[in-house]
N, C-alpha and C positions, 0 to 999 in steps of 0.2 A: 939790838932790837929794843925799841921804845916800849915802855909799859903804858897802859891805858888805865886811868882812874875815873871812877864814876861816883856821882853823888846825886841824891834826889833833889830836885829843884825845890827851893823854898816857896815857889809859887804854885804849889800843888796841894791837893788834899787826896788822901788815899784810904781805902778800906779793903781789908782782906775778906773775901767771901769764899769759904771753902778753900780750894786750891788756886783760886784766881784772885787777882787784885784789881779793883776799880780805881783808876786815877783820874782826877779832875784837874785840868789845867785851868787855873784861876783866871789867867789873862783873857781867855776867850771862851771859857766854859766848855771846852772840848773834853769829852769823856773817853778814856781809853780802858780797854779790858785786857789785862795781861794774863796769859796762860800760866800754867804751873811753873814752867822753867823761867819765864820772864819774871814771874813773881819772886822767885829765888834771887835773881839778879837785883831786882828792885829792893828787896829787904837787905841785901848785902852791900848796897851802894852807899858806903860810908865816906868816900872821898880819899881814903888812905890805903885801902887794900887794893893791890893791883888786880885788874880784871882777870888776868890769867890765873891768879891764885884763887879767886872766887870760883872761876870755872872748874879748876882742878878739884878744889875742896868740897864744892857743893853741887855742881852740875854733873861732872863726870862721876863723882862718888855716889850720887843719888839717882842717876838715870842711866839707862843703857845706851851710852854714846861714847865714841872715842874722843880723845882729848883735842885733836886738831879740828875735827868737825864741830865740836861744841864751842871751841874758841872762835872759829870763823863765824859761826852763827851768832854768837854773843856780840862780836864786833859789829855785825850788820844791824842787829837789834839796837845796840847802844847808839850807833850812829843815827838811826831813825828816831829814837827817843830823844836824842840830843837835838836833832833838827826841829822836833816838835816842842822843845823847851821843857820837857818834863824830867830830863836828866841833864846834869852838867857833866861834860866829858873833858878830860885834860890828859896831858902826857907827863904830868907830875902830880904828886899828892896835892889835894886841895886843902887850903887852910881852913881851920875851924871857923864857923860863922860867929860873928859877934852875938852875944846873947842880949 
Protein backbone atom coordinates (compact mmCIF):
# COMPACT_ATOMS: atom_id res chain seq x y z
CA UNK A 1 0.00 0.00 0.00
CA UNK A 2 1.37 3.43 -0.99
CA UNK A 3 1.70 6.16 1.57
CA UNK A 4 0.39 9.66 0.94
CA UNK A 5 2.34 12.73 2.00
CA UNK A 6 0.95 16.25 2.23
CA UNK A 7 2.47 19.69 2.56
CA UNK A 8 0.93 23.13 2.69
CA UNK A 9 1.41 24.96 -0.58
CA UNK A 10 3.87 27.86 -0.51
CA UNK A 11 1.24 29.84 -2.45
CA UNK A 12 -1.12 30.16 0.50
CA UNK A 13 -1.62 32.30 3.56
CA UNK A 14 -3.43 30.87 6.58
CA UNK A 15 -4.71 31.96 9.95
CA UNK A 16 -6.17 29.82 12.72
CA UNK A 17 -9.37 31.26 14.21
CA UNK A 18 -10.61 29.18 17.12
CA UNK A 19 -10.96 25.59 15.90
CA UNK A 20 -11.02 26.58 12.22
CA UNK A 21 -8.37 27.70 9.77
CA UNK A 22 -8.89 30.23 7.02
CA UNK A 23 -6.65 29.58 4.01
CA UNK A 24 -6.14 32.03 1.16
CA UNK A 25 -4.93 30.67 -2.18
CA UNK A 26 -2.70 33.48 -3.39
CA UNK A 27 -2.97 32.56 -7.08
CA UNK A 28 -6.68 33.38 -7.37
CA UNK A 29 -7.55 34.91 -3.96
CA UNK A 30 -9.88 32.00 -3.16
CA UNK A 31 -10.63 31.70 0.56
CA UNK A 32 -11.15 28.30 2.19
CA UNK A 33 -12.55 27.62 5.64
CA UNK A 34 -11.21 24.41 7.17
CA UNK A 35 -13.19 22.84 9.99
CA UNK A 36 -11.54 21.49 13.14
CA UNK A 37 -10.44 18.14 11.73
CA UNK A 38 -9.29 19.63 8.42
CA UNK A 39 -7.33 22.19 10.44
CA UNK A 40 -5.53 19.37 12.24
CA UNK A 41 -4.49 17.92 8.86
CA UNK A 42 -3.43 21.34 7.64
CA UNK A 43 -1.22 21.96 10.67
CA UNK A 44 0.36 18.50 10.41
CA UNK A 45 1.03 18.74 6.65
CA UNK A 46 4.83 18.79 6.83
CA UNK A 47 5.55 16.77 3.69
CA UNK A 48 7.44 14.05 5.58
CA UNK A 49 4.86 12.41 7.84
CA UNK A 50 2.63 9.84 6.12
CA UNK A 51 -1.04 10.80 6.04
CA UNK A 52 -2.01 7.54 7.74
CA UNK A 53 0.27 8.42 10.67
CA UNK A 54 -1.24 11.91 10.95
CA UNK A 55 -4.74 10.41 10.93
CA UNK A 56 -3.90 7.78 13.55
CA UNK A 57 -1.97 10.06 15.90
CA UNK A 58 -4.06 13.20 15.65
CA UNK A 59 -7.50 12.57 14.16
CA UNK A 60 -8.37 9.14 15.59
CA UNK A 61 -6.70 10.00 18.91
CA UNK A 62 -8.53 13.32 19.23
CA UNK A 63 -11.96 12.66 17.73
CA UNK A 64 -14.58 9.94 18.05
CA UNK A 65 -13.96 8.23 14.70
CA UNK A 66 -12.63 4.87 13.63
CA UNK A 67 -9.34 4.56 11.82
CA UNK A 68 -10.56 3.48 8.38
CA UNK A 69 -13.37 6.05 8.20
CA UNK A 70 -11.00 8.81 9.28
CA UNK A 71 -8.37 7.77 6.73
CA UNK A 72 -10.86 7.48 3.88
CA UNK A 73 -12.31 10.92 4.70
CA UNK A 74 -8.79 12.38 4.97
CA UNK A 75 -7.85 11.01 1.54
CA UNK A 76 -10.95 12.63 0.00
CA UNK A 77 -10.22 15.97 1.67
CA UNK A 78 -6.55 15.88 0.73
CA UNK A 79 -7.41 15.12 -2.90
CA UNK A 80 -9.79 18.09 -3.02
CA UNK A 81 -7.34 20.47 -1.37
CA UNK A 82 -4.66 19.22 -3.75
CA UNK A 83 -6.88 19.94 -6.77
CA UNK A 84 -7.46 23.43 -5.42
CA UNK A 85 -3.72 24.00 -5.08
CA UNK A 86 -3.59 24.62 -1.35
CA UNK A 87 -1.94 21.29 -0.50
CA UNK A 88 0.83 19.45 -2.28
CA UNK A 89 0.11 15.71 -2.38
CA UNK A 90 2.68 13.01 -3.19
CA UNK A 91 3.27 9.28 -2.78
CA UNK A 92 6.71 9.85 -1.27
CA UNK A 93 8.10 12.36 1.23
CA UNK A 94 8.40 15.85 -0.21
CA UNK A 95 11.81 17.46 -0.24
CA UNK A 96 12.44 20.44 1.97
CA UNK A 97 11.85 23.74 0.20
CA UNK A 98 14.88 25.94 -0.50
CA UNK A 99 15.07 28.82 1.91
